[in-house]
C-alpha positions as CSV (number, residue, x, y, z in Angstrom):
1,M,106.4,70.8,102.3
2,T,108.5,73.9,102.0
3,P,107.2,76.3,99.3
4,A,109.6,78.0,97.0
5,V,109.6,81.8,97.1
6,V,109.4,83.2,93.5
7,V,110.0,86.9,93.1
8,I,108.8,88.5,89.8
9,A,110.9,91.5,88.9
10,Y,110.9,94.0,86.1
11,Q,112.8,97.3,85.8
12,R,112.3,98.5,89.4
13,P,115.5,98.0,91.4
14,D,114.4,100.0,94.4
15,A,111.1,98.1,94.7
16,L,112.9,94.8,94.3
17,S,115.4,95.8,97.1
18,R,112.5,96.7,99.4
19,L,110.7,93.4,98.8
20,L,113.8,91.3,99.3
21,R,114.6,93.0,102.6
22,S,111.1,92.1,103.9
23,V,111.5,88.5,102.6
24,A,114.8,88.2,104.3
25,S,113.5,89.3,107.7
26,A,110.4,87.0,107.7
27,A,110.2,83.8,109.8
28,Y,111.1,80.4,108.3
29,P,111.3,76.9,109.6
30,D,114.6,75.9,111.3
31,G,116.9,73.6,109.4
32,V,115.0,73.8,106.1
33,D,116.3,74.9,102.7
34,V,113.9,77.5,101.5
35,Q,114.4,78.0,97.8
36,L,114.4,81.6,96.6
37,V,114.0,82.2,92.9
38,I,114.2,85.7,91.4
39,T,113.0,85.8,87.8
40,I,113.6,89.0,85.9
41,D,111.8,89.9,82.7
42,R,113.7,91.5,80.0
43,G,112.7,95.2,79.2
44,P,112.3,96.8,75.8
45,E,115.8,98.0,75.9
46,G,117.3,94.8,77.2
47,M,118.0,93.6,80.7
48,S,118.1,96.2,83.5
49,S,121.6,96.0,84.9
50,D,120.4,97.7,88.2
51,V,117.7,95.1,88.7
52,A,120.1,92.2,87.9
53,Q,122.7,93.6,90.3
54,V,120.2,93.8,93.1
55,A,119.1,90.2,92.5
56,H,122.6,88.8,92.3
57,E,124.0,90.7,95.3
58,F,121.1,89.9,97.6
59,A,122.3,87.7,100.4
60,W,119.8,84.9,101.2
61,A,120.5,83.2,104.5
62,H,117.6,80.7,104.5
63,G,118.5,78.4,101.7
64,T,119.4,78.3,98.0
65,K,119.0,81.4,95.8
66,T,118.5,81.2,92.0
67,V,118.4,84.2,89.6
68,I,116.7,83.7,86.2
69,E,117.3,86.5,83.7
70,Q,114.8,85.9,80.9
71,P,116.5,85.9,77.5
72,E,113.5,87.6,75.8
73,R,110.8,90.0,76.8
74,L,107.9,87.9,78.1
75,G,105.4,90.6,79.2
76,L,103.1,90.4,82.2
77,V,101.0,87.4,81.2
78,E,103.8,85.1,79.9
79,H,106.1,86.0,82.8
80,F,103.4,85.2,85.3
81,Y,102.8,81.8,83.5
82,A,106.5,81.1,83.5
83,C,106.7,81.7,87.2
84,G,103.6,79.5,87.9
85,R,105.2,76.7,85.9
86,L,108.1,76.6,88.4
87,T,105.7,74.4,90.4
88,Q,106.9,71.6,88.1
89,E,110.3,72.0,89.5
90,Y,109.7,73.2,93.1
91,G,106.2,72.0,94.0
92,D,104.4,74.7,96.0
93,V,105.4,78.2,95.1
94,I,104.7,81.7,96.4
95,L,104.6,84.3,93.7
96,L,105.6,87.9,94.8
97,E,105.6,90.8,92.4
98,D,108.3,93.4,93.1
99,D,106.0,96.2,94.3
100,L,105.0,94.1,97.4
101,V,106.3,93.8,101.0
102,V,105.7,90.6,103.0
103,G,104.9,90.4,106.7
104,P,106.9,88.2,109.1
105,A,104.3,85.4,109.1
106,Y,103.7,85.1,105.4
107,Y,105.7,82.0,104.8
108,E,104.3,80.0,107.8
109,Y,100.7,80.9,106.9
110,T,101.3,79.8,103.2
111,R,102.9,76.6,104.2
112,Q,100.0,75.6,106.5
113,A,97.4,76.7,104.0
114,C,99.0,74.8,101.1
115,E,99.2,71.6,103.2
116,H,95.6,71.9,104.6
117,Y,93.9,72.4,101.2
118,R,96.2,70.4,99.0
119,D,93.5,67.8,98.2
120,E,90.6,70.2,98.1
121,E,90.0,70.7,94.3
122,R,87.5,73.5,94.9
123,V,90.4,75.6,96.2
124,A,92.3,76.9,93.1
125,G,95.0,78.9,94.9
126,F,95.8,81.3,97.7
127,C,96.1,85.0,98.0
128,L,98.2,86.4,100.8
129,Y,96.5,89.8,100.7
130,G,93.8,90.6,103.2
131,L,91.3,91.9,100.7
132,W,89.5,94.8,102.3
133,F,87.5,96.3,99.4
134,N,85.0,95.1,96.7
135,G,86.9,95.4,93.5
136,F,83.8,96.3,91.5
137,T,82.4,99.1,93.7
138,H,85.5,100.1,95.6
139,E,83.5,100.0,98.8
140,P,84.8,98.3,101.9
141,F,84.5,94.5,102.0
142,L,84.4,92.5,105.3
143,A,83.8,88.8,105.3
144,V,81.5,87.4,107.9
145,D,83.4,86.2,110.9
146,D,83.0,82.4,111.3
147,G,85.8,82.1,113.8
148,T,88.5,81.0,111.3
149,D,91.5,82.8,109.8
150,V,90.4,82.6,106.1
151,F,87.6,83.3,103.7
152,F,86.9,82.0,100.2
153,L,86.1,84.1,97.1
154,K,85.4,83.0,93.5
155,L,87.9,85.5,92.2
156,P,91.7,85.6,92.1
157,Y,93.7,88.6,93.2
158,T,96.8,90.1,91.7
159,Q,99.0,90.6,94.8
160,G,100.8,87.9,96.6
161,L,99.7,84.5,95.3
162,A,100.6,80.9,96.1
163,F,99.8,77.6,94.3
164,T,100.5,73.9,94.9
165,A,101.7,71.9,92.0
166,G,98.3,70.3,91.7
167,Q,96.5,73.6,91.7
168,W,98.7,75.0,88.9
169,Q,98.4,71.9,86.9
170,R,94.6,72.0,87.0
171,F,94.7,75.6,85.8
172,E,97.1,74.8,82.9
173,E,95.0,71.7,81.9
174,R,91.6,73.5,82.0
175,P,89.3,72.3,79.2
176,N,89.0,75.6,77.5
177,P,92.2,77.6,78.0
178,S,91.0,80.5,75.8
179,R,90.1,83.8,77.5
180,S,86.3,83.3,77.4
181,L,84.6,86.1,79.5
182,Q,81.0,85.7,78.4
183,H,80.1,83.4,81.3
184,P,77.1,84.8,83.2
185,Q,79.0,84.6,86.5
186,I,81.8,86.9,85.3
187,H,81.4,90.6,85.9
188,E,81.4,92.7,82.8
189,S,84.4,94.8,83.9
190,F,86.7,91.8,83.0
191,R,85.8,92.4,79.3
192,R,87.6,95.7,79.5
193,F,91.0,94.3,80.6
194,S,93.8,94.4,78.1
195,H,95.2,91.2,76.7
196,D,98.4,91.7,78.6
197,E,96.7,90.6,81.8
198,W,96.5,87.1,83.3
199,F,93.7,88.1,85.7
200,P,90.7,87.5,83.3
201,S,91.9,84.0,82.3
202,M,92.1,82.9,85.9
203,T,88.7,84.5,86.6
204,S,87.2,82.6,83.7
205,Y,88.7,79.4,85.0
206,L,87.2,79.8,88.4
207,A,83.7,80.6,87.0
208,V,83.7,77.6,84.7
209,Q,85.2,75.1,87.1
210,E,83.4,76.4,90.2
211,R,86.6,77.0,92.2
212,Y,87.7,79.6,94.7
213,F,90.7,81.4,96.1
214,C,91.5,81.3,99.8
215,F,92.2,84.7,101.4
216,P,93.5,85.5,104.9
217,R,91.5,87.8,107.1
218,V,94.6,89.7,108.2
219,S,97.0,90.4,105.4
220,H,100.4,88.8,105.0
221,I,101.5,91.2,102.2
222,V,100.9,94.9,101.4
223,G,101.0,96.5,97.9
224,W,103.2,99.5,97.6
225,G,101.4,100.7,94.5
226,D,104.6,101.8,92.7
227,A,104.3,103.4,89.3
228,G,104.7,100.8,86.6
229,A,102.6,98.7,84.2
230,H,99.4,99.2,86.2
231,F,99.8,102.6,87.8
232,E,101.0,105.9,86.3
233,A,101.6,107.3,89.8
234,R,102.2,105.7,93.2
235,S,99.0,104.7,95.1
236,D,98.5,103.9,98.8
237,W,95.2,102.1,98.1
238,F,96.7,98.7,98.8
239,Q,98.2,99.5,102.2
240,T,96.6,97.4,104.9
241,P,97.6,96.0,108.4
242,L,100.1,93.1,108.4
243,Q,100.0,90.1,110.6
244,L,103.3,90.2,112.6
245,Q,103.5,86.8,114.4
246,P,103.2,83.3,112.8
247,R,101.0,80.8,114.6
248,T,98.9,77.7,114.0
249,Y,96.1,78.9,111.8
250,N,92.4,78.0,112.1
251,L,91.7,76.6,108.6
252,P,88.2,75.1,108.1
253,S,87.3,72.6,105.6
254,F,85.6,74.2,102.5
255,D,82.3,72.6,103.5
256,E,82.4,73.9,107.1
257,A,83.4,77.5,106.2
258,L,80.7,80.1,106.4
259,A,82.6,82.9,104.7
260,V,82.3,81.7,101.1
261,Y,81.7,84.3,98.4
262,D,80.8,84.2,94.7
263,S,82.3,86.1,91.8
264,F,80.3,89.2,92.7
265,F,81.5,89.4,96.3
266,E,78.1,88.0,97.5
267,L,77.9,85.4,100.3
268,L,76.6,82.0,99.0
269,P,72.9,81.6,99.9
270,S,73.7,78.3,101.6
271,R,76.2,80.0,103.9
272,L,73.7,82.9,104.6
273,Q,71.1,80.3,105.6
274,A,73.6,78.6,107.9
275,L,74.0,82.0,109.6
276,G,70.3,81.9,110.5
277,A,68.7,83.6,107.6
278,D,65.2,82.4,106.8
279,L,65.5,82.0,103.0
280,P,62.8,80.5,100.7
281,N,63.1,76.8,100.0
282,E,62.9,77.4,96.2
283,G,66.2,79.2,96.2
284,V,67.4,82.8,96.0
285,D,70.1,84.9,94.5
286,I,72.0,87.6,96.4
287,D,72.7,91.0,95.0
288,L,73.4,93.2,98.0
289,G,76.2,95.0,96.2
290,A,74.0,95.8,93.2
291,T,76.7,94.6,90.8
292,R,75.1,91.4,89.5
293,P,73.4,91.5,86.1
294,R,70.0,90.0,85.7
295,T,71.5,87.4,83.3
296,S,73.5,86.0,86.2
297,L,70.4,85.1,88.3
298,Q,69.7,81.4,88.7
299,H,66.4,81.7,90.6
300,D,63.2,83.7,90.5
301,L,63.8,85.3,93.9
302,V,66.5,87.8,94.6
303,L,67.7,89.5,97.8
304,T,68.8,93.0,96.7
305,T,69.4,96.6,97.6
306,R,68.1,97.8,94.3
307,P,64.7,99.5,94.2
308,V,61.8,97.1,93.6
309,R,58.2,97.5,92.5
310,R,56.8,94.8,94.9
311,V,58.5,93.2,97.9
312,I,58.0,89.9,99.6
313,K,60.0,90.9,102.7
314,T,62.3,93.7,103.7
315,Y,65.3,94.3,106.0
316,G,67.2,97.2,107.4
317,L,70.8,98.1,106.7
318,Q,72.7,98.8,109.9
319,M,74.7,95.8,110.9
320,I,78.2,95.1,109.4
321,P,78.7,93.2,107.1
322,P,75.4,93.7,105.3
323,E,74.5,90.0,105.3
324,L,74.0,90.1,109.0
325,N,71.0,92.3,108.6
326,V,69.3,89.4,106.8
327,A,70.6,86.8,109.2
328,Q,69.4,88.8,112.2
329,S,66.2,90.0,110.6
330,V,67.0,93.7,111.2
331,P,63.8,95.7,110.6
332,G,63.9,98.3,107.8
333,D,63.3,98.7,104.0
334,L,66.8,99.0,102.4
335,I,67.2,95.3,101.6
336,S,64.4,93.6,99.7
337,L,63.4,90.0,99.0
338,A,61.5,90.2,95.7
339,R,60.9,88.3,92.4
340,K,63.5,89.3,89.8
341,G,60.7,90.6,87.5
342,D,59.8,93.1,90.2
343,V,63.3,94.4,90.6
344,R,64.3,97.6,88.7
345,W,67.5,96.8,86.7
346,D,67.9,100.1,84.9
347,R,71.0,102.2,85.3
348,L,69.4,104.8,87.6
349,A,68.1,102.1,89.9
350,T,71.6,100.6,90.1
351,L,73.0,104.0,91.0
352,E,70.4,104.4,93.7
353,A,71.4,101.0,95.2
354,Q,75.1,101.9,95.0
355,R,74.3,105.3,96.7
356,R,72.6,103.4,99.5
357,M,75.6,101.1,100.0
358,H,78.1,104.0,99.8
359,A,76.2,105.8,102.6
360,Y,76.0,102.6,104.6
361,Y,79.7,101.8,104.4
362,W,81.1,105.2,105.0
363,S,78.6,106.8,107.5
364,R,80.6,105.6,110.6
365,N,83.8,106.9,109.1
366,R,82.6,110.4,108.4
367,P,84.3,113.0,110.6
368,S,82.2,115.5,112.6
369,R,82.0,119.1,111.3
370,K,83.3,120.4,114.6
371,R,86.5,118.3,114.3
372,A,86.9,119.2,110.6
373,L,86.8,122.9,111.5
374,L,89.3,122.5,114.3
375,F,91.7,120.6,112.0
376,E,91.4,123.3,109.3
377,L,92.2,125.9,111.9
378,A,95.2,124.0,113.1
379,R,96.4,123.6,109.5
380,R,96.2,127.3,108.8
381,V,97.9,128.2,112.0
382,E,100.8,125.8,111.3
383,L,101.1,127.2,107.8
384,W,101.3,130.7,109.1
385,R,103.9,129.7,111.7
386,S,106.0,128.0,109.0
387,R,105.9,131.1,106.8
388,S,106.7,133.4,109.7
389,K,109.7,131.3,110.7
390,G,110.9,131.1,107.1
391,S,110.9,134.9,106.7
392,A,112.5,135.6,110.1
393,P,116.2,136.7,110.0
394,G,118.9,134.2,110.9
C-alpha cells in the first residue's frame, strides 16, 4: 500500500512552502506513484492567492499532485473531516498541517505501520510525532522501553496523523457521533475545548470504543508552532529530534506491547505487572501523574503520588520513567499503594503530588549555580563588548 500525502493548508504561504520542501526531500519507494493532495481552506476574505500559488507551483517529483481549493470556508473541524474522508478515494492517508516539517523517514515509517496494524481494530490511527510531554501536566513523558519502535496511548494528537481507510470508516460510523465528554476516562480539560476543534470528538471515540493511537518513539515530524488558529505567537515547544534514516521498524502486536497507556498517560496495570511489578490480584488503578479524578477509578486500590492517610505499600521515585520504581521495588515513600478512600483528593493534595512530580522530572536538568554564574558573567561581558564596538569610531 502507498499512503496518499494530504497537506492541510490555510492562509500561511511561508509555512506551506517550508512543509512542502521537507515533503519533497523525504525518502519514497522507487517506482511508486505517491499521491500528493494539497487541500486549501477558504479564508474569511476568500481564497488566499499566495497559498494557492505556492500549492500550484510546487513541483512534485514522486507521483501525482492534486490541489483542492475549498469553495467555502470549512473551519478547522470540517476541513479535518474532509481530509480524513479522502481515505474513501485514496485508501491510507497521511494528514499534515501546514505548520509541520517532516523527517526523511516519515513515509516509510507510516507505510509499515499502516500495513502492520491494518487489521488491529484496537489501533484507531497513527501519530507521526514523538510525543515527549504529558499534555495535562506539561511534564516530560517517556514511554517504558520494551525494545520496539512504538508505544500506544488512548489519546490522539493534533500533529502529523495517518489513517487507514478502515480506521477512518470506524471513526465516522461510531455509534454516538456527538461530542460527549462526560465519560469517566476523559480528562476534564477536554470540556474546555472550543467547538471548532476535532480533538475532543476523537478523544471521546477512543474512550468509548477502547481504542488507541500508535506513536513513534523518535519523531517523524516536528511542529513549528507558527502563529495561527491555535497560537497567538510562535512557539518552540513542539521541536523534537527527527529520525533521519528509514529502516525496517520493530512493530509489536498490540497484545505483546508493554508500552500501552490510558487516557491519563498512565501505563496499563497489566503492562506494569508484565514489567515485574507485584500488583494485587483484586486489581489496581494507576495515578502517578495525579491527573486522574476519583470518578475514573475502577478498583478500590490505587497506585498514586498523592498524599494518603494510610498506605499498604510505598516506593521511591528515582528511576525514569516513574513506573520503573514500582516494577523494580525502589525503596522510598513518594509513591503509595492505598485504598482510594485513604487517598487525599482535594486540590491542595493534588498540587502537592504535582510538585513532587515536577521536582522529580526536572531535577536532573537543573543547571548548577556555578555554571549559571559563569554564563551570566559571559553574557554581560559580551554585551559590554558589543556596546563598546558599536560606539567605536569607524
